[in-house]
Every structure is written in C-alpha cells, then in structure tokens.
C-alpha positions in Angstrom: 0.0 0.0 0.0 1.5 3.4 -1.0 2.3 5.8 1.8 -0.5 8.1 3.0 2.1 10.9 2.7 1.3 10.9 -1.0 -1.8 11.9 -2.8 -0.7 10.5 -6.2 1.5 7.6 -7.0 2.4 7.0 -10.7 4.1 3.8 -11.8 5.5 3.5 -15.4 2.4 5.4 -16.6 2.0 6.1 -20.3 -0.9 7.7 -22.1 -1.9 7.9 -25.8 -4.4 10.0 -27.8 -5.0 7.6 -30.7 -1.5 6.8 -32.0 0.2 9.8 -30.3 2.0 9.0 -27.1 1.5 12.1 -24.8 3.1 10.6 -21.7 6.0 8.2 -21.4 6.7 5.9 -18.4 6.0 8.4 -15.6 7.0 7.2 -12.2 6.8 9.6 -9.3 4.9 10.4 -6.1 3.1 13.7 -5.2 2.9 14.7 -1.6 -0.4 15.2 0.2 -1.5 18.6 1.5 1.2 20.3 -0.6 1.0 22.5 -3.7 2.8 20.8 -6.6 3.5 22.7 -9.7 3.8 21.1 -13.1 6.1 23.1 -15.5 7.4 22.6 -19.0 7.0 23.9 -22.5 3.7 23.8 -24.3 2.9 20.2 -25.5 5.1 18.5 -22.9 2.2 16.6 -21.3 1.4 18.8 -18.2 -2.3 19.2 -18.8 -2.6 15.7 -20.2 -1.3 14.3 -16.9 -3.5 16.6 -14.9 -6.6 15.4 -16.8 -5.5 11.7 -16.3 -6.0 12.2 -12.6 -9.8 12.4 -12.9 -9.9 10.7 -16.3 -11.6 13.7 -17.9 -9.4 13.4 -21.0 -11.2 10.2 -21.9 -13.8 12.5 -23.4 -11.3 13.3 -26.1 -12.0 10.2 -28.2 -9.8 7.1 -28.6 -7.3 7.0 -25.7 -5.2 4.3 -24.1 -2.8 3.9 -21.2 -0.2 1.6 -19.6 1.0 1.5 -16.1 -0.9 2.8 -13.1 -2.0 5.9 -11.2 -3.1 5.7 -7.6 -4.9 8.6 -5.9 -4.8 8.2 -2.1 -3.9 4.5 -2.6 -6.7 3.6 -5.0 -6.0 2.6 -8.6 -8.1 5.1 -10.6 -8.1 2.9 -13.7 -9.5 -0.2 -11.9 -12.6 -1.5 -13.6 -14.6 -0.9 -10.4 -13.9 2.9 -10.4 -17.1 5.0 -10.9 -16.1 8.1 -12.9 -18.7 10.4 -11.3 -17.3 9.5 -7.8 -13.7 9.9 -9.0 -14.5 13.3 -10.4 -16.3 14.2 -7.2 -13.1 13.5 -5.2 -10.7 15.0 -7.7 -12.0 18.4 -8.7 -10.7 20.5 -11.6 -10.5 24.2 -12.4 -9.6 25.1 -16.0 -7.5 27.8 -17.7 -10.5 30.0 -18.5 -13.2 30.5 -15.8 -16.2 28.5 -16.8 -19.1 29.4 -14.6 -22.5 27.9 -15.6 -25.0 30.4 -17.1 -27.0 30.3 -13.9 -27.1 32.3 -10.7 -24.2 32.4 -8.2 -26.2 30.3 -5.8 -27.0 27.6 -8.4 -23.4 27.5 -9.5 -22.2 26.7 -6.1 -24.7 23.9 -5.4 -24.8 22.5 -8.9 -22.6 19.5 -8.0 -24.5 18.9 -4.7 -27.8 18.8 -6.6 -26.2 16.3 -9.1 -24.4 14.0 -6.7 -26.3 14.2 -3.3 -29.6 12.8 -2.4 -32.0 14.0 0.3 -30.3 17.4 0.6 -32.5 20.1 2.1 -32.8 23.8 1.2 -31.2 24.6 4.6 -28.3 22.2 3.7 -27.9 23.9 0.3 -27.9 27.4 1.9 -25.2 26.3 4.4 -23.1 24.9 1.5 -23.3 28.1 -0.4 -22.3 30.2 2.5 -19.4 27.9 3.5 -18.0 27.6 0.0 -18.2 31.3 -0.7 -16.6 32.1 2.6 -13.8 29.7 1.9 -12.9 31.5 -1.4 -13.4 35.0 0.1 -16.6 35.9 -1.8 -19.3 35.7 0.8 -19.1 39.2 2.1 -19.2 40.7 -1.4 -21.9 38.4 -2.8 -24.2 37.3 0.1 -26.8 39.8 -1.0 -26.4 39.0 -4.7 -26.8 35.2 -4.8 -29.4 35.3 -7.5 -27.2 37.4 -9.8 -25.9 35.8 -12.9 -22.5 34.2 -12.4 -21.5 35.4 -15.8 -21.7 39.1 -14.7 -18.8 38.6 -12.2 -15.2 39.7 -13.0 -12.9 37.0 -14.3 -11.1 36.8 -11.0 -14.4 36.3 -9.1 -15.6 33.8 -11.7 -12.5 31.7 -11.1 -13.0 31.9 -7.3 -16.6 30.8 -7.9 -15.4 27.9 -10.0 -13.2 26.8 -7.1 -16.1 27.3 -4.7 -18.3 25.1 -6.9 -16.0 22.1 -6.1 -16.0 22.5 -2.3 -19.5 21.2 -1.4 -18.5 17.8 -2.8 -15.6 17.6 -0.4 -12.9 16.7 -2.9 -9.6 15.3 -1.7 -7.5 16.7 -4.5 -7.8 20.0 -6.5 -6.4 20.2 -10.0 -5.7 23.7 -11.3 -4.9 24.0 -15.0 -3.4 27.4 -15.7 -6.0 29.0 -13.3 -4.5 32.6 -13.6 -3.8 32.8 -17.3 -6.9 34.9 -18.1 -6.4 37.3 -15.1 -4.8 40.7 -14.6 -2.0 41.1 -12.0 -4.4 41.9 -9.2 -6.5 38.9 -10.0 -3.4 36.7 -10.2 -2.4 37.8 -6.7 -5.8 37.2 -5.3 -6.0 33.6 -6.8 -2.5 32.8 -5.7 -3.3 33.9 -2.1 -6.4 31.7 -2.2 -4.5 28.7 -3.5 -1.9 29.0 -0.7 -4.7 29.2 1.9 -6.5 26.2 0.5 -3.4 24.1 1.0 -4.4 23.7 4.7 -7.3 21.5 3.7 -6.6 20.2 0.2 -3.8 18.6 -1.9 -3.3 20.8 -4.9 -1.6 20.3 -8.3 -1.2 23.3 -10.5 -0.1 23.5 -14.1 1.6 26.8 -14.9 3.7 28.3 -17.6 4.9 31.0 -15.2 8.2 30.2 -13.6 7.6 33.0 -11.1 4.2 31.7 -10.2 5.6 28.2 -9.6 8.2 29.7 -7.3 5.7 31.8 -5.4 3.0 29.2 -4.7 4.4 25.7 -4.9 6.1 23.4 -2.4 7.3 20.9 -5.0 7.8 21.2 -8.7 7.8 18.7 -11.5 9.5 19.6 -14.8 8.3 17.7 -17.8 9.5 17.6 -21.4 8.2 15.7 -24.4 5.9 13.6 -22.2 8.7 12.6 -19.9 9.6 13.4 -16.3 12.9 15.3 -16.4 13.2 16.4 -12.8 11.2 16.7 -9.6 12.1 18.2 -6.2 11.4 20.9 -3.6 10.6 24.1 -5.6 13.3 26.3 -4.2 15.9 23.5 -4.7 14.8 22.8 -8.3 15.0 26.4 -9.3 18.3 27.2 -7.6 20.2 23.9 -7.9 18.6 21.9 -10.8 20.2 18.5 -11.2 19.4 18.2 -15.0 20.8 20.4 -17.7 17.4 20.5 -19.5 15.8 21.8 -16.3 18.5 24.5 -16.0 18.0 25.5 -19.6 14.3 25.7 -19.3 14.1 27.8 -16.1 16.8 30.1 -17.5 14.7 30.7 -20.6 17.1 29.0 -23.1 14.2 27.1 -24.6 10.5 26.7 -24.2 
C-alpha cells in the first residue's frame, strides 16, 4: 500500500491519444497537502497528466494507457472505479473560468444537486455560505446570490469555479493554468487563495509562469516531451537543478 504521505503515485504510466503518445513511463509520487507545480513547454504533457487524474481526457476520443496511477492509494483505472465518484473527489478548475449560465447560488450547489440525495434547502444554503466564505466571496456576494455568475469579474468567476467544487468535499484540487486569463491583481488574489486552500486540500497546478511556480508551490515537476525530467522541492529545483534540461528551461534558453 502506498504511503499516506502521497496523494498521487504513478508507476510507469504512459498515455496515448490515438496513435500519439503524450506521456511516457512516468514514475513519481506527489505529496499530500502540498502545492505541486507542473512546469514545462507547451505540449510537454502537463495538462494531459492533470486530466488523467480524474480521467476527464477520456472525453477526447480514442485514448489508451499503460502502467498505473493511484490517488490516495486507489487505482483510478481499476474497472470498479465509478467516474462520477472519481471526479467528485478529484475536482478540476480550468484555464478559462467556466461558470455555468446560472445564478451564483445555483453555480455553487450544482454539484451537490447532481451527486447528493436528500439534501434540504437549509443544507444547500449552508453549503453556499461555507463555500463562498472559503474562497473569500461571501461578504461581497451574500446579497447578490441570484445574480448571474456570468456578470462577475474574471477573478471572481475563477473563485466561484473553485467554490463550486467544495460542497462535494474533494480530496484533490487540479488547477490547469488558473491565472492565465487574469490581470495582475486577479493573479495575486487567486495565488493567495491557493496557498490558503493548502491547509485543507492537496493541490496540483499547471503553470507556464516560472515566477508563479516559485511563489505558490512546495514541489515542482519539470516535464519535457511527455517525460519526467526532474522533480524536487521548488526552491531547490529552481536554484540547484540537477538536470541540464531543467536549468536550460528555467533560464529561458528554450520553451
């Protein structure tokens, strides 16, 4: 049984979209209740790996895999795995905020309505307040809960997308370039939120920003051409990389 110190264990994991091999023999562990950054040039497999963790990339058509991924000790590709339950436990926020064309209130409890039975109006109200408080939106929006979520600023939309995951009590949060559509103030706000969420969640973030990886993450994984090049504590990897390709990438010599 893998150590409970790890949220993700990969063992010789490879992944294909049709005939294209996007990931090649990945073997590494990701620590629980830490922020782990995935860095590397476009097309290196960062987002593919992230989407493997809740198997959402299976919506892309013909895919295949070899090897294994375990999340909290459970093989997520085992035939007994129910995808709705996996995606409930492994929540994902995308590059561009994607609130539903519904009210703020209905956005927050959308997952609860879908996955939970016998939930009362009082329960839903409590979920909305708790989730919005957790992402720092309650004070601003408590009197506007029936306002369209699409009317919010991009930064608040992204916060709302994170809040939408929380009523389902996920174990792992996947953030795929969550700040790429935001201005500097929005980036700072989301990064502060991410660091605060680490107290209660394991977090994996894909980012193209070297400075963002250094600011928010505890551990960093550098990928290139679908392969793991180097992994380690963030400050160590950025100041004393062991691999020449890592040094070249973080110094801007390619990518």
